[in-house]
C-alpha positions in Angstrom: -18.9 -46.2 42.1 -21.0 -47.4 45.0 -19.9 -50.7 46.0 -17.5 -51.4 43.4 -13.8 -50.9 44.0 -11.2 -50.5 40.9 -7.6 -50.5 40.8 -6.2 -48.2 38.1 -2.7 -49.4 37.5 -0.4 -51.3 39.6 2.7 -49.6 39.8 6.4 -50.8 39.2 6.9 -53.4 41.7 4.7 -55.2 44.7 5.4 -51.8 46.8 2.2 -51.6 45.9 0.7 -53.7 48.6 2.9 -52.3 51.3 1.2 -48.8 50.5 -2.1 -50.1 50.3 -1.8 -51.3 53.9 -0.3 -48.2 55.1 -3.5 -46.3 53.5 -5.8 -49.1 55.1 -7.0 -50.0 51.6 -7.9 -53.8 51.2 -6.5 -55.0 47.7 -8.4 -58.0 48.4 -11.9 -56.1 47.7 -10.9 -54.8 44.1 -13.7 -56.0 41.5 -10.9 -55.5 38.6 -7.9 -53.9 37.8 -8.0 -51.6 34.9 -4.6 -51.1 33.0 -3.7 -47.8 31.0 -1.1 -49.7 29.1 1.4 -52.2 29.1 4.7 -50.4 30.4 6.1 -52.3 33.3 6.0 -49.3 35.7 2.3 -49.3 35.4 2.0 -53.1 35.5 4.8 -54.7 37.7 2.5 -55.0 40.8 0.1 -57.1 38.7 0.9 -60.0 39.9 1.0 -59.5 43.6 -2.4 -58.1 43.2 -3.7 -61.0 41.4 -2.2 -63.3 44.0 -4.3 -61.4 46.8 -7.5 -60.8 44.9 -7.9 -64.4 43.1 -9.9 -64.4 39.7 -10.0 -60.7 39.6 -11.0 -59.2 36.1 -8.4 -57.2 34.4 -9.1 -54.8 31.7 -6.6 -54.0 28.8 -5.9 -53.3 25.2 -4.7 -56.5 23.3 -1.3 -54.6 22.7 -0.7 -54.2 26.1 0.7 -57.5 25.8 3.1 -56.7 22.8 6.9 -56.9 23.2 7.9 -53.3 24.4 11.4 -51.8 24.7 12.9 -48.5 25.0 16.5 -47.4 23.6 19.3 -46.4 26.0 21.5 -43.3 25.5 24.0 -45.3 24.4 22.1 -47.3 21.7 21.2 -50.4 23.4 17.7 -51.5 24.2 15.8 -52.4 27.6 12.8 -54.1 27.8 9.6 -52.1 29.6 6.5 -54.4 29.0 4.7 -56.6 31.3 7.1 -59.4 32.8 6.6 -62.8 31.8 5.7 -63.8 35.3 3.1 -61.4 35.2 1.6 -62.6 32.1 1.5 -66.2 33.4 -0.2 -64.8 36.6 -2.8 -62.9 34.3 -3.6 -66.0 32.5 -4.2 -68.6 35.4 -5.8 -66.1 37.8 -8.0 -63.6 36.4 -10.4 -63.0 33.6 -9.1 -61.1 30.9 -11.6 -58.5 29.3 -9.9 -56.9 25.9 -10.6 -53.4 25.6 -10.6 -52.1 21.7 -13.0 -49.4 22.0 -14.9 -47.2 24.6 -15.9 -49.9 27.3 -18.3 -49.2 30.3 -16.6 -51.1 33.3 -19.8 -50.1 35.6 -22.5 -47.8 35.8 -20.7 -44.2 35.1 -17.4 -46.0 34.8 -15.7 -46.2 31.5 -12.4 -46.6 29.2 -11.6 -45.0 26.4 -9.8 -47.8 24.5 -7.5 -46.4 21.9 -7.3 -42.7 21.9 -7.4 -40.9 18.3 -4.2 -38.9 17.5 -5.4 -35.4 16.2 -3.4 -32.5 17.8 -0.1 -31.7 15.8 2.1 -31.0 18.9 1.8 -34.3 20.8 3.7 -37.7 20.7 3.8 -40.8 22.7 6.9 -39.1 24.7 9.1 -42.0 23.3 11.3 -43.4 22.0 9.5 -46.5 22.1 9.7 -49.7 20.3 8.3 -53.2 19.7 11.7 -55.0 18.7 14.7 -55.4 20.7 16.7 -53.9 17.7 14.4 -50.4 18.2 13.6 -50.4 14.3 9.8 -50.8 14.8 8.3 -47.6 16.6 5.7 -48.4 19.1 2.8 -45.9 18.7 1.3 -47.2 22.1 -2.1 -48.0 20.8 -3.1 -49.7 23.8 -2.8 -46.2 25.8 -6.1 -45.6 27.2 -7.5 -43.3 30.4 -10.6 -44.0 32.4 -13.5 -41.6 33.4 -16.2 -41.4 35.6 -19.4 -39.4 34.7 -20.5 -37.5 37.9 -23.3 -34.6 38.5 -20.1 -32.4 38.7 -19.0 -33.2 35.5 -16.5 -35.4 33.9 -13.5 -37.1 36.1 -10.5 -38.3 34.0 -8.2 -40.7 35.2 -4.7 -41.0 33.2 -1.8 -43.5 33.1 0.7 -41.8 31.1 -1.4 -40.3 28.5 1.0 -41.4 25.7 -1.8 -40.3 23.3 -1.6 -37.1 24.6 -3.6 -35.3 27.2 -5.3 -33.1 25.1 -5.9 -35.7 22.4 -7.3 -37.9 25.4 -9.5 -35.1 26.9 -11.0 -34.3 23.4 -11.8 -37.9 22.6 -13.4 -38.0 26.2 -15.7 -34.9 25.3 -16.8 -36.5 22.1 -17.5 -39.4 24.0 -19.5 -37.5 26.8 -21.7 -35.2 24.7 -19.2 -32.7 25.1 -19.8 -32.5 29.1 -17.2 -30.5 31.4 -14.2 -31.9 32.4 -14.4 -31.4 36.2 -10.9 -33.2 37.2 -8.0 -34.4 35.4 -6.0 -37.0 37.8 -2.6 -38.9 36.9 0.6 -38.8 34.5 0.3 -36.5 31.2 4.1 -37.3 29.9 5.4 -34.1 29.7 8.7 -35.1 31.4 10.7 -34.8 27.9 8.3 -32.1 26.5 9.6 -29.1 24.5 8.6 -25.7 25.8 6.2 -25.5 22.7 4.2 -28.7 23.6 3.9 -27.5 27.4 2.7 -23.8 26.1 0.2 -25.3 23.8 -1.0 -27.9 26.4 -1.6 -25.2 29.0 -3.7 -23.2 26.2 -5.6 -26.2 25.4 -6.6 -26.8 29.0 -7.2 -23.4 29.7 -9.9 -23.7 26.6 -11.2 -27.1 27.7 -12.2 -25.3 31.2 -10.8 -28.2 33.2 -11.8 -27.6 36.9 -9.3 -29.7 38.9 -5.7 -30.8 38.1 -3.9 -33.1 39.9 -0.4 -34.1 37.9 1.8 -36.9 38.8 4.3 -39.2 37.7 5.4 -38.9 34.1 4.2 -35.1 34.1 7.7 -34.2 35.1 9.0 -31.4 37.1 8.9 -28.8 34.3 5.3 -29.5 33.6 4.0 -29.7 37.3 5.8 -26.2 37.7 4.2 -24.8 34.5 0.7 -26.1 35.7 1.0 -24.9 39.1 1.9 -21.6 37.8 -1.0 -21.4 35.2 -3.9 -22.7 37.3 -3.0 -21.7 41.2 -6.4 -22.3 42.3 -6.8 -25.5 40.5 -3.8 -27.4 40.2 -2.5 -29.9 43.4 0.4 -32.0 43.5 -0.6 -36.1 43.9 2.5 -38.1 45.1 2.1 -41.5 46.2 -0.1 -41.6 48.9 -2.6 -39.0 48.2 -5.9 -39.1 48.9 -8.2 -37.2 46.9 -11.6 -36.2 47.5 -14.1 -34.6 45.3 -16.9 -32.7 45.5 -19.1 -34.4 42.7 -22.6 -32.9 43.4 -20.9 -29.7 42.2 -22.8 -27.9 39.2 
């Protein structure tokens, strides 16, 4: 993004600081942190980052700060939202930008805001809840993606795609006058998906004509293997530490 630098999510802990040093990335130079949603494994390193950057902007949907719980196999609940410490640091040391719709972060870089749910085979990948008794489902309306408009097409960066990767890509196309999707990078939350959902996801990705896929995180082994099999020339693994260089002048 020219002279601008952005951090999309912060991982589960301050391990991000160590990893960035290993990659010779100076987090102090980040203009803003873009949060895909309010789960701890995407916001856990936020406090450590803000301690370094000082007065860095943080972009997030308001619901990212709501209570968030998951249900354990024994029926008990565990808290999976933004930690109280990180909430306090955000209030003290950042300029919070609330994202409730498509938002331009800088020229060519956007956040989707809430993604409409239109497919009949995608869900949040839960069970997720907004209460400790696990009675109120969390629809994760705070889930959002980032996208970058380039001469080669649109580059999409996903957190977990709790809205559904196909819902997300379709929505981005409506926001970009149906421009082609050049690359999709990130988690697609297929880790617990049924075979039918994976099959339909692959079919829709083929229809969308995505040029490059870099699945990671919550895509899950089954989802990744299927994508590698179906898109042998287009799909590459993207574990932690991966550097992706795209030819954005392609036509």
